[in-house]
PyMOL Python script that loads the backbone (N, CA, C, O; Angstrom):
from pymol import cmd

cmd.read_pdbstr("""\
ATOM      1  N   MET A   1     113.839 138.400  33.902  1.00  0.00           N
ATOM      2  CA  MET A   1     114.371 139.750  33.687  1.00  0.00           C
ATOM      3  C   MET A   1     113.284 140.802  33.939  1.00  0.00           C
ATOM      4  O   MET A   1     113.560 141.893  34.438  1.00  0.00           O
ATOM      5  N   LYS A   2     112.075 140.458  33.592  1.00  0.00           N
ATOM      6  CA  LYS A   2     110.978 141.421  33.775  1.00  0.00           C
ATOM      7  C   LYS A   2     110.798 141.737  35.263  1.00  0.00           C
ATOM      8  O   LYS A   2     110.395 142.841  35.629  1.00  0.00           O
ATOM      9  N   HIS A   3     111.100 140.756  36.110  1.00  0.00           N
ATOM     10  CA  HIS A   3     110.955 140.974  37.552  1.00  0.00           C
ATOM     11  C   HIS A   3     111.984 141.975  38.064  1.00  0.00           C
ATOM     12  O   HIS A   3     111.720 142.721  39.007  1.00  0.00           O
ATOM     13  N   GLU A   4     113.165 141.987  37.433  1.00  0.00           N
ATOM     14  CA  GLU A   4     114.231 142.890  37.872  1.00  0.00           C
ATOM     15  C   GLU A   4     113.968 144.326  37.410  1.00  0.00           C
ATOM     16  O   GLU A   4     114.442 145.278  38.029  1.00  0.00           O
ATOM     17  N   CYS A   5     113.219 144.474  36.333  1.00  0.00           N
ATOM     18  CA  CYS A   5     112.936 145.815  35.807  1.00  0.00           C
ATOM     19  C   CYS A   5     112.315 146.708  36.887  1.00  0.00           C
ATOM     20  O   CYS A   5     112.855 147.776  37.175  1.00  0.00           O
ATOM     21  N   PRO A   6     111.200 146.298  37.487  1.00  0.00           N
ATOM     22  CA  PRO A   6     110.562 147.112  38.532  1.00  0.00           C
ATOM     23  C   PRO A   6     111.486 147.316  39.726  1.00  0.00           C
ATOM     24  O   PRO A   6     111.444 148.362  40.373  1.00  0.00           O
ATOM     25  N   LYS A   7     112.310 146.332  40.016  1.00  0.00           N
ATOM     26  CA  LYS A   7     113.224 146.455  41.159  1.00  0.00           C
ATOM     27  C   LYS A   7     114.204 147.605  40.915  1.00  0.00           C
ATOM     28  O   LYS A   7     114.485 148.390  41.821  1.00  0.00           O
ATOM     29  N   TRP A   8     114.721 147.699  39.686  1.00  0.00           N
ATOM     30  CA  TRP A   8     115.664 148.769  39.362  1.00  0.00           C
ATOM     31  C   TRP A   8     114.963 150.117  39.452  1.00  0.00           C
ATOM     32  O   TRP A   8     115.542 151.102  39.911  1.00  0.00           O
ATOM     33  N   LYS A   9     113.710 150.151  39.009  1.00  0.00           N
ATOM     34  CA  LYS A   9     112.959 151.417  39.026  1.00  0.00           C
ATOM     35  C   LYS A   9     112.790 151.887  40.468  1.00  0.00           C
ATOM     36  O   LYS A   9     112.828 153.087  40.742  1.00  0.00           O
ATOM     37  N   SER A  10     112.604 150.940  41.389  1.00  0.00           N
ATOM     38  CA  SER A  10     112.429 151.280  42.799  1.00  0.00           C
ATOM     39  C   SER A  10     113.683 151.964  43.336  1.00  0.00           C
ATOM     40  O   SER A  10     113.603 152.892  44.142  1.00  0.00           O
ATOM     41  N   LEU A  11     114.832 151.497  42.881  1.00  0.00           N
ATOM     42  CA  LEU A  11     116.109 152.065  43.347  1.00  0.00           C
ATOM     43  C   LEU A  11     116.358 153.426  42.709  1.00  0.00           C
ATOM     44  O   LEU A  11     117.132 154.235  43.219  1.00  0.00           O
ATOM     45  N   GLY A  12     115.688 153.663  41.582  1.00  0.00           N
ATOM     46  CA  GLY A  12     115.877 154.948  40.910  1.00  0.00           C
ATOM     47  C   GLY A  12     116.536 154.750  39.562  1.00  0.00           C
ATOM     48  O   GLY A  12     117.141 155.672  39.016  1.00  0.00           O
ATOM     49  N   GLY A  13     116.418 153.551  39.029  1.00  0.00           N
ATOM     50  CA  GLY A  13     117.029 153.298  37.717  1.00  0.00           C
ATOM     51  C   GLY A  13     118.442 152.768  37.857  1.00  0.00           C
ATOM     52  O   GLY A  13     119.163 153.140  38.783  1.00  0.00           O
ATOM     53  N   ALA A  14     118.835 151.906  36.948  1.00  0.00           N
ATOM     54  CA  ALA A  14     120.186 151.328  36.982  1.00  0.00           C
ATOM     55  C   ALA A  14     121.231 152.442  36.937  1.00  0.00           C
ATOM     56  O   ALA A  14     122.279 152.332  37.574  1.00  0.00           O
ATOM     57  N   LYS A  15     120.960 153.499  36.201  1.00  0.00           N
ATOM     58  CA  LYS A  15     121.916 154.613  36.085  1.00  0.00           C
ATOM     59  C   LYS A  15     122.113 155.268  37.448  1.00  0.00           C
ATOM     60  O   LYS A  15     123.225 155.656  37.806  1.00  0.00           O
ATOM     61  N   GLY A  16     121.032 155.385  38.195  1.00  0.00           N
ATOM     62  CA  GLY A  16     121.143 156.010  39.519  1.00  0.00           C
ATOM     63  C   GLY A  16     122.099 155.238  40.420  1.00  0.00           C
ATOM     64  O   GLY A  16     122.917 155.833  41.121  1.00  0.00           O
ATOM     65  N   THR A  17     121.993 153.902  40.398  1.00  0.00           N
ATOM     66  CA  THR A  17     122.856 153.098  41.256  1.00  0.00           C
ATOM     67  C   THR A  17     124.306 153.249  40.826  1.00  0.00           C
ATOM     68  O   THR A  17     125.193 153.382  41.669  1.00  0.00           O
ATOM     69  N   THR A  18     124.554 153.231  39.531  1.00  0.00           N
ATOM     70  CA  THR A  18     125.933 153.341  39.036  1.00  0.00           C
ATOM     71  C   THR A  18     126.517 154.692  39.444  1.00  0.00           C
ATOM     72  O   THR A  18     127.671 154.772  39.865  1.00  0.00           O
ATOM     73  N   VAL A  19     125.726 155.742  39.320  1.00  0.00           N
ATOM     74  CA  VAL A  19     126.220 157.076  39.664  1.00  0.00           C
ATOM     75  C   VAL A  19     126.526 157.130  41.159  1.00  0.00           C
ATOM     76  O   VAL A  19     127.547 157.687  41.564  1.00  0.00           O
ATOM     77  N   SER A  20     125.646 156.555  41.979  1.00  0.00           N
ATOM     78  CA  SER A  20     125.855 156.549  43.426  1.00  0.00           C
ATOM     79  C   SER A  20     127.166 155.847  43.757  1.00  0.00           C
ATOM     80  O   SER A  20     127.972 156.339  44.547  1.00  0.00           O
ATOM     81  N   LYS A  21     127.362 154.688  43.137  1.00  0.00           N
ATOM     82  CA  LYS A  21     128.597 153.929  43.381  1.00  0.00           C
ATOM     83  C   LYS A  21     129.808 154.736  42.939  1.00  0.00           C
ATOM     84  O   LYS A  21     130.834 154.741  43.620  1.00  0.00           O
ATOM     85  N   GLY A  22     129.697 155.415  41.807  1.00  0.00           N
ATOM     86  CA  GLY A  22     130.811 156.206  41.293  1.00  0.00           C
ATOM     87  C   GLY A  22     131.189 157.306  42.280  1.00  0.00           C
ATOM     88  O   GLY A  22     132.370 157.591  42.477  1.00  0.00           O
ATOM     89  N   ARG A  23     130.210 157.907  42.882  1.00  0.00           N
ATOM     90  CA  ARG A  23     130.482 158.998  43.835  1.00  0.00           C
ATOM     91  C   ARG A  23     131.259 158.460  45.028  1.00  0.00           C
ATOM     92  O   ARG A  23     132.187 159.106  45.516  1.00  0.00           O
ATOM     93  N   VAL A  24     130.883 157.291  45.490  1.00  0.00           N
ATOM     94  CA  VAL A  24     131.568 156.689  46.639  1.00  0.00           C
ATOM     95  C   VAL A  24     133.019 156.384  46.268  1.00  0.00           C
ATOM     96  O   VAL A  24     133.932 156.563  47.074  1.00  0.00           O
ATOM     97  N   TYR A  25     133.210 155.927  45.050  1.00  0.00           N
ATOM     98  CA  TYR A  25     134.568 155.602  44.594  1.00  0.00           C
ATOM     99  C   TYR A  25     135.421 156.869  44.505  1.00  0.00           C
ATOM    100  O   TYR A  25     136.608 156.851  44.828  1.00  0.00           O
ATOM    101  N   THR A  26     134.813 157.949  44.072  1.00  0.00           N
ATOM    102  CA  THR A  26     135.568 159.194  43.940  1.00  0.00           C
ATOM    103  C   THR A  26     136.106 159.599  45.312  1.00  0.00           C
ATOM    104  O   THR A  26     137.252 160.034  45.421  1.00  0.00           O
ATOM    105  N   MET A  27     135.305 159.462  46.343  1.00  0.00           N
ATOM    106  CA  MET A  27     135.731 159.827  47.695  1.00  0.00           C
ATOM    107  C   MET A  27     136.873 158.901  48.131  1.00  0.00           C
ATOM    108  O   MET A  27     137.762 159.312  48.878  1.00  0.00           O
ATOM    109  N   ASP A  28     136.842 157.665  47.665  1.00  0.00           N
ATOM    110  CA  ASP A  28     137.865 156.694  48.039  1.00  0.00           C
ATOM    111  C   ASP A  28     139.232 157.096  47.494  1.00  0.00           C
ATOM    112  O   ASP A  28     140.232 157.084  48.213  1.00  0.00           O
ATOM    113  N   GLY A  29     139.255 157.454  46.204  1.00  0.00           N
ATOM    114  CA  GLY A  29     140.566 157.785  45.627  1.00  0.00           C
ATOM    115  C   GLY A  29     140.458 158.867  44.575  1.00  0.00           C
ATOM    116  O   GLY A  29     141.257 159.803  44.555  1.00  0.00           O
ATOM    117  N   GLY A  30     139.464 158.743  43.696  1.00  0.00           N
ATOM    118  CA  GLY A  30     139.319 159.748  42.642  1.00  0.00           C
ATOM    119  C   GLY A  30     139.401 159.100  41.272  1.00  0.00           C
ATOM    120  O   GLY A  30     139.279 159.770  40.246  1.00  0.00           O
ATOM    121  N   LYS A  31     139.608 157.787  41.265  1.00  0.00           N
ATOM    122  CA  LYS A  31     139.679 157.090  39.976  1.00  0.00           C
ATOM    123  C   LYS A  31     138.298 157.066  39.318  1.00  0.00           C
ATOM    124  O   LYS A  31     138.187 156.905  38.103  1.00  0.00           O
ATOM    125  N   ALA A  32     137.262 157.226  40.114  1.00  0.00           N
ATOM    126  CA  ALA A  32     135.898 157.183  39.596  1.00  0.00           C
ATOM    127  C   ALA A  32     135.658 158.321  38.607  1.00  0.00           C
ATOM    128  O   ALA A  32     134.737 158.247  37.795  1.00  0.00           O
ATOM    129  N   THR A  33     136.458 159.350  38.663  1.00  0.00           N
ATOM    130  CA  THR A  33     136.277 160.484  37.757  1.00  0.00           C
ATOM    131  C   THR A  33     136.239 159.981  36.321  1.00  0.00           C
ATOM    132  O   THR A  33     135.429 160.443  35.517  1.00  0.00           O
ATOM    133  N   GLY A  34     137.110 159.044  36.003  1.00  0.00           N
ATOM    134  CA  GLY A  34     137.145 158.494  34.651  1.00  0.00           C
ATOM    135  C   GLY A  34     135.882 157.692  34.399  1.00  0.00           C
ATOM    136  O   GLY A  34     135.314 157.748  33.308  1.00  0.00           O
ATOM    137  N   ASP A  35     135.435 156.937  35.417  1.00  0.00           N
ATOM    138  CA  ASP A  35     134.221 156.136  35.257  1.00  0.00           C
ATOM    139  C   ASP A  35     133.015 157.046  35.076  1.00  0.00           C
ATOM    140  O   ASP A  35     132.131 156.762  34.268  1.00  0.00           O
ATOM    141  N   ASN A  36     132.983 158.123  35.817  1.00  0.00           N
ATOM    142  CA  ASN A  36     131.875 159.064  35.720  1.00  0.00           C
ATOM    143  C   ASN A  36     131.726 159.559  34.293  1.00  0.00           C
ATOM    144  O   ASN A  36     130.609 159.705  33.796  1.00  0.00           O
ATOM    145  N   SER A  37     132.834 159.814  33.639  1.00  0.00           N
ATOM    146  CA  SER A  37     132.804 160.304  32.259  1.00  0.00           C
ATOM    147  C   SER A  37     132.154 159.259  31.360  1.00  0.00           C
ATOM    148  O   SER A  37     131.383 159.590  30.459  1.00  0.00           O
ATOM    149  N   LEU A  38     132.474 158.003  31.615  1.00  0.00           N
ATOM    150  CA  LEU A  38     131.921 156.925  30.795  1.00  0.00           C
ATOM    151  C   LEU A  38     130.422 156.813  31.043  1.00  0.00           C
ATOM    152  O   LEU A  38     129.646 156.603  30.110  1.00  0.00           O
ATOM    153  N   ILE A  39     130.014 156.954  32.309  1.00  0.00           N
ATOM    154  CA  ILE A  39     128.594 156.835  32.652  1.00  0.00           C
ATOM    155  C   ILE A  39     127.818 158.001  32.037  1.00  0.00           C
ATOM    156  O   ILE A  39     126.727 157.820  31.498  1.00  0.00           O
ATOM    157  N   ALA A  40     128.403 159.206  32.127  1.00  0.00           N
ATOM    158  CA  ALA A  40     127.722 160.396  31.616  1.00  0.00           C
ATOM    159  C   ALA A  40     127.642 160.285  30.108  1.00  0.00           C
ATOM    160  O   ALA A  40     127.106 161.177  29.451  1.00  0.00           O
TER     161      ALA A  40
END
""", "prot")
cmd.dss("prot")
cmd.show_as("cartoon", "prot")
cmd.util.cbc("prot")
cmd.orient("prot")
């Protein structure tokens, strides 16, 4: 698990990846809006 920690930091944090994915989903349909609220 310690090895994955630095990897996530390189990407910009686990939160950054989730937010990025959420944005892509919003463009797809808009259901991500609900997910975004949960992430925020």
